[in-house]
C-alpha positions in Angstrom: 95.4 -34.5 76.0 94.8 -32.5 73.1 94.7 -35.1 71.2 92.3 -37.0 72.9 89.7 -34.3 73.3 89.3 -34.3 69.2 89.0 -37.9 69.2 86.0 -38.0 71.7 84.4 -35.1 69.7 84.7 -37.2 66.8 83.3 -40.4 68.4 80.3 -38.4 70.6 78.0 -38.4 67.4 78.9 -42.3 67.1 78.8 -43.4 70.6 75.2 -41.0 71.6 72.2 -43.0 71.2 69.7 -41.6 69.0 66.3 -43.4 69.2 63.9 -43.7 65.9 60.5 -41.8 66.7 57.9 -44.7 66.1 55.1 -41.8 65.1 51.5 -43.1 64.2 48.4 -41.1 64.0 44.9 -41.3 62.1 43.0 -44.5 62.5 45.9 -47.0 62.9 47.0 -44.9 66.4 43.3 -44.4 67.4 42.6 -48.3 66.4 45.7 -48.8 69.0 44.6 -46.7 71.8 41.0 -48.4 71.6 42.7 -51.9 72.2 44.0 -50.4 75.0 41.0 -49.0 76.4 39.2 -52.3 75.5 41.7 -54.4 77.6 41.3 -52.2 80.9 37.9 -51.5 80.1 37.2 -55.6 80.1 39.5 -56.4 82.9 37.4 -53.5 85.5 34.2 -54.3 83.6 33.8 -58.0 85.7 34.1 -55.9 88.8 30.8 -53.9 88.7 28.6 -54.1 91.0 27.4 -56.7 93.7 27.6 -59.5 91.9 30.9 -58.1 90.3 33.5 -61.0 90.1 36.9 -60.8 91.6 40.0 -60.0 89.6 43.7 -61.7 90.8 46.7 -59.3 90.1 50.2 -60.6 89.6 52.7 -58.7 92.3 56.1 -58.3 91.6 56.6 -59.4 95.0 54.6 -61.7 97.6 51.3 -63.7 96.7 49.0 -62.0 94.1 46.5 -59.5 95.4 43.0 -60.8 94.8 40.3 -57.4 94.4 36.9 -56.3 93.5 38.1 -52.8 93.5 37.8 -51.1 89.9 40.6 -48.8 90.5 42.6 -50.9 92.0 42.2 -53.5 89.0 42.9 -50.7 86.4 46.0 -49.2 88.4 47.3 -52.7 87.9 47.4 -52.8 84.0 50.6 -51.4 82.3 50.9 -52.7 78.3 53.9 -53.5 76.6 52.5 -52.1 73.4 53.1 -48.0 73.9 50.0 -47.2 72.0 47.6 -49.7 73.7 49.4 -48.2 77.3 48.1 -44.5 75.8 44.6 -46.0 75.8 44.8 -47.7 78.8 46.4 -45.0 80.9 43.6 -42.4 79.6 41.0 -44.6 81.1 43.5 -45.1 84.4 43.0 -41.6 85.0 39.2 -41.7 84.8 39.1 -44.1 87.1 41.6 -42.6 89.4 39.8 -39.3 89.3 36.8 -40.5 89.9 38.2 -42.1 93.1 39.7 -38.9 94.1 36.5 -37.0 93.4 33.8 -39.6 94.8 35.4 -42.6 96.5 33.4 -45.1 94.8 32.1 -45.3 91.2 35.2 -46.1 89.3 33.9 -49.2 87.2 30.9 -47.4 86.1 33.4 -44.6 85.0 35.6 -46.9 83.2 32.9 -48.3 81.2 31.3 -44.8 80.3 34.9 -43.9 79.5 35.3 -47.0 77.3 31.6 -46.0 75.3 32.7 -42.3 74.9 35.8 -43.4 73.7 34.4 -45.4 71.3 32.0 -43.2 70.0 34.2 -40.0 69.9 37.2 -41.9 68.1 34.3 -43.5 65.6 32.9 -40.0 65.0 36.6 -38.6 64.6 37.0 -41.5 61.7 33.7 -40.0 59.6 35.4 -36.7 59.7 34.3 -35.1 63.1 36.6 -32.2 64.7 38.0 -33.6 67.6 38.2 -30.7 69.6 34.1 -30.2 68.6 34.0 -33.9 70.2 36.1 -32.8 73.4 33.9 -29.8 73.8 30.4 -31.8 73.4 31.2 -34.3 75.6 32.0 -31.7 78.4 29.0 -30.2 77.7 27.0 -33.5 78.1 29.1 -34.1 81.3 28.1 -30.7 82.7 24.3 -31.6 82.1 24.8 -35.1 83.6 26.2 -33.8 86.5 22.9 -30.9 86.9 20.8 -33.9 86.4 22.3 -36.3 89.1 22.5 -33.2 91.8 18.7 -32.7 91.0 17.9 -36.5 91.5 20.0 -37.3 94.3 19.1 -37.0 98.1 21.1 -36.9 101.5 21.9 -39.7 103.4 20.7 -38.9 107.3 19.3 -41.7 108.9 21.8 -44.3 110.2 19.6 -46.9 107.9 20.2 -45.0 104.9 24.1 -44.8 106.1 23.9 -48.7 106.6 22.6 -49.2 103.0 25.3 -47.3 101.4 27.8 -49.0 103.6 26.7 -52.2 102.3 27.2 -51.1 98.7 30.5 -49.6 99.1 31.6 -52.9 101.2 30.2 -55.1 98.3 28.2 -57.1 101.0 30.1 -57.7 103.2 28.0 -57.0 106.6 30.9 -57.1 109.2 32.7 -54.1 107.3 29.1 -52.3 107.4 28.6 -53.5 110.8 32.0 -52.1 112.0 31.2 -49.1 110.1 28.2 -48.5 111.6 29.0 -48.6 115.1 32.2 -46.4 114.3 29.1 -44.0 113.0 27.2 -44.9 116.3 30.5 -43.7 118.4 31.0 -40.9 116.7 27.4 -39.4 116.7 27.5 -39.9 121.2 
Protein backbone atom coordinates (compact mmCIF):
# COMPACT_ATOMS: atom_id res chain seq x y z
CA UNK A 1 0.00 0.00 0.00
CA UNK A 2 2.82 2.38 0.80
CA UNK A 3 4.27 1.76 -2.65
CA UNK A 4 1.07 2.42 -4.62
CA UNK A 5 0.33 5.69 -2.93
CA UNK A 6 3.47 7.49 -4.19
CA UNK A 7 2.92 5.98 -7.63
CA UNK A 8 -0.66 7.31 -7.69
CA UNK A 9 0.52 10.72 -6.54
CA UNK A 10 3.16 10.72 -9.20
CA UNK A 11 0.61 9.81 -11.89
CA UNK A 12 -2.17 12.09 -10.68
CA UNK A 13 -0.93 15.24 -12.43
CA UNK A 14 -0.75 13.33 -15.69
CA UNK A 15 -4.16 11.71 -15.29
CA UNK A 16 -6.01 14.86 -14.33
CA UNK A 17 -7.59 16.48 -17.32
CA UNK A 18 -6.69 20.07 -17.81
CA UNK A 19 -8.60 21.96 -20.42
CA UNK A 20 -7.08 24.94 -22.11
CA UNK A 21 -9.09 28.10 -21.74
CA UNK A 22 -10.06 29.70 -25.00
CA UNK A 23 -10.12 33.38 -24.18
CA UNK A 24 -11.31 35.98 -26.64
CA UNK A 25 -11.79 39.66 -26.06
CA UNK A 26 -12.22 42.88 -27.93
CA UNK A 27 -13.57 43.03 -31.46
CA UNK A 28 -13.28 39.26 -32.02
CA UNK A 29 -15.44 38.43 -29.00
CA UNK A 30 -17.98 41.15 -29.79
CA UNK A 31 -18.28 39.98 -33.42
CA UNK A 32 -18.96 36.38 -32.39
CA UNK A 33 -21.44 37.40 -29.71
CA UNK A 34 -23.24 39.63 -32.18
CA UNK A 35 -23.47 36.73 -34.65
CA UNK A 36 -25.25 34.75 -31.92
CA UNK A 37 -27.57 37.68 -31.21
CA UNK A 38 -28.37 37.92 -34.93
CA UNK A 39 -29.01 34.18 -35.33
CA UNK A 40 -31.47 34.13 -32.44
CA UNK A 41 -33.13 37.42 -33.38
CA UNK A 42 -33.55 36.34 -37.02
CA UNK A 43 -35.28 33.14 -35.92
CA UNK A 44 -37.57 34.99 -33.51
CA UNK A 45 -38.29 38.06 -35.67
CA UNK A 46 -40.22 36.08 -38.30
CA UNK A 47 -42.93 35.43 -35.69
CA UNK A 48 -43.64 39.14 -35.16
CA UNK A 49 -47.16 40.47 -35.35
CA UNK A 50 -50.44 39.07 -36.56
CA UNK A 51 -48.93 38.26 -39.97
CA UNK A 52 -45.89 36.58 -38.43
CA UNK A 53 -44.81 33.19 -39.70
CA UNK A 54 -44.61 29.95 -37.79
CA UNK A 55 -41.33 28.28 -36.90
CA UNK A 56 -40.70 24.53 -36.78
CA UNK A 57 -38.53 23.47 -33.85
CA UNK A 58 -36.78 20.12 -33.85
CA UNK A 59 -37.18 18.26 -30.57
CA UNK A 60 -35.04 15.48 -29.15
CA UNK A 61 -38.12 13.26 -28.88
CA UNK A 62 -41.47 13.22 -30.61
CA UNK A 63 -42.57 15.23 -33.57
CA UNK A 64 -41.30 18.75 -34.29
CA UNK A 65 -43.00 21.65 -32.54
CA UNK A 66 -44.70 24.27 -34.68
CA UNK A 67 -45.06 27.65 -32.98
CA UNK A 68 -45.44 31.35 -33.54
CA UNK A 69 -44.41 32.21 -29.99
CA UNK A 70 -41.21 34.24 -29.86
CA UNK A 71 -40.09 33.10 -26.42
CA UNK A 72 -40.55 29.44 -27.35
CA UNK A 73 -38.38 29.94 -30.43
CA UNK A 74 -35.78 31.82 -28.36
CA UNK A 75 -35.65 29.12 -25.68
CA UNK A 76 -35.10 26.42 -28.31
CA UNK A 77 -31.88 27.93 -29.64
CA UNK A 78 -28.59 26.53 -28.37
CA UNK A 79 -25.59 27.28 -30.57
CA UNK A 80 -22.49 25.07 -30.77
CA UNK A 81 -20.01 27.96 -30.79
CA UNK A 82 -19.76 29.08 -27.16
CA UNK A 83 -19.15 32.74 -28.00
CA UNK A 84 -22.09 32.93 -30.37
CA UNK A 85 -24.12 31.10 -27.74
CA UNK A 86 -23.25 33.77 -25.15
CA UNK A 87 -24.80 36.40 -27.43
CA UNK A 88 -27.85 34.23 -28.02
CA UNK A 89 -28.26 33.61 -24.27
CA UNK A 90 -28.20 37.35 -23.57
CA UNK A 91 -31.15 37.85 -25.90
CA UNK A 92 -32.87 34.72 -24.55
CA UNK A 93 -32.75 36.34 -21.12
CA UNK A 94 -34.48 39.42 -22.54
CA UNK A 95 -37.23 37.26 -24.07
CA UNK A 96 -37.66 35.22 -20.87
CA UNK A 97 -37.82 38.29 -18.65
CA UNK A 98 -40.34 39.95 -20.96
CA UNK A 99 -42.45 36.81 -20.93
CA UNK A 100 -42.37 36.63 -17.12
CA UNK A 101 -43.15 40.34 -16.67
CA UNK A 102 -45.73 40.93 -19.40
CA UNK A 103 -46.65 37.53 -20.84
CA UNK A 104 -46.39 38.97 -24.35
CA UNK A 105 -44.11 41.13 -26.47
CA UNK A 106 -41.16 38.75 -26.46
CA UNK A 107 -40.56 39.08 -30.19
CA UNK A 108 -40.57 42.87 -30.00
CA UNK A 109 -38.22 42.75 -27.01
CA UNK A 110 -35.88 40.44 -28.93
CA UNK A 111 -35.76 42.75 -31.95
CA UNK A 112 -35.12 45.75 -29.69
CA UNK A 113 -32.41 43.85 -27.80
CA UNK A 114 -30.64 43.11 -31.08
CA UNK A 115 -30.74 46.78 -32.08
CA UNK A 116 -29.42 47.86 -28.67
CA UNK A 117 -26.65 45.23 -28.78
CA UNK A 118 -25.58 46.26 -32.30
CA UNK A 119 -25.48 49.95 -31.43
CA UNK A 120 -23.77 49.26 -28.11
CA UNK A 121 -21.08 47.02 -29.60
CA UNK A 122 -20.52 49.50 -32.43
CA UNK A 123 -20.12 52.37 -29.97
CA UNK A 124 -17.78 50.32 -27.77
CA UNK A 125 -15.65 49.43 -30.80
CA UNK A 126 -15.23 53.17 -31.39
CA UNK A 127 -13.77 53.57 -27.90
CA UNK A 128 -16.77 54.29 -25.67
CA UNK A 129 -16.80 53.05 -22.08
CA UNK A 130 -19.03 49.92 -21.80
CA UNK A 131 -20.12 50.87 -18.27
CA UNK A 132 -21.29 54.27 -19.50
CA UNK A 133 -23.10 52.62 -22.43
CA UNK A 134 -24.97 50.34 -20.02
CA UNK A 135 -25.80 53.27 -17.75
CA UNK A 136 -27.17 55.21 -20.73
CA UNK A 137 -29.27 52.25 -21.86
CA UNK A 138 -30.74 51.90 -18.36
CA UNK A 139 -31.63 55.62 -18.28
CA UNK A 140 -33.29 55.27 -21.70
CA UNK A 141 -35.23 52.20 -20.52
CA UNK A 142 -36.61 54.12 -17.54
CA UNK A 143 -37.70 56.99 -19.81
CA UNK A 144 -39.38 54.60 -22.25
CA UNK A 145 -41.20 52.85 -19.39
CA UNK A 146 -42.42 56.21 -18.10
CA UNK A 147 -43.64 57.24 -21.53
CA UNK A 148 -45.40 53.91 -22.10
CA UNK A 149 -47.15 54.25 -18.74
CA UNK A 150 -48.21 57.77 -19.66
CA UNK A 151 -49.62 56.61 -23.02
CA UNK A 152 -51.30 53.47 -21.70
CA UNK A 153 -54.97 53.23 -20.88
CA UNK A 154 -56.79 50.65 -18.80
CA UNK A 155 -58.65 47.86 -20.57
CA UNK A 156 -62.03 47.54 -18.90
CA UNK A 157 -64.87 46.78 -21.31
CA UNK A 158 -65.56 43.29 -22.65
CA UNK A 159 -64.94 44.58 -26.19
CA UNK A 160 -61.51 45.92 -25.26
CA UNK A 161 -60.66 42.66 -23.50
CA UNK A 162 -61.69 40.74 -26.63
CA UNK A 163 -59.43 42.98 -28.75
CA UNK A 164 -56.45 42.29 -26.49
CA UNK A 165 -57.28 38.57 -26.47
CA UNK A 166 -57.42 38.57 -30.28
CA UNK A 167 -53.92 40.04 -30.47
CA UNK A 168 -52.55 37.67 -27.83
CA UNK A 169 -54.16 34.66 -29.52
CA UNK A 170 -52.68 35.66 -32.89
CA UNK A 171 -56.13 36.12 -34.38
CA UNK A 172 -57.41 32.68 -33.34
CA UNK A 173 -61.11 33.50 -32.90
CA UNK A 174 -61.88 30.17 -31.21
CA UNK A 175 -59.40 30.96 -28.44
CA UNK A 176 -60.84 34.47 -28.14
CA UNK A 177 -64.40 33.14 -27.88
CA UNK A 178 -63.40 30.73 -25.12
CA UNK A 179 -61.41 33.41 -23.33
CA UNK A 180 -64.30 35.90 -23.38
CA UNK A 181 -66.80 33.24 -22.29
CA UNK A 182 -64.60 32.43 -19.30
CA UNK A 183 -64.39 36.16 -18.56
CA UNK A 184 -68.19 36.40 -18.63
CA UNK A 185 -68.47 33.45 -16.26
CA UNK A 186 -66.10 35.03 -13.76
CA UNK A 187 -67.99 38.37 -13.85
CA UNK A 188 -71.29 36.67 -12.97
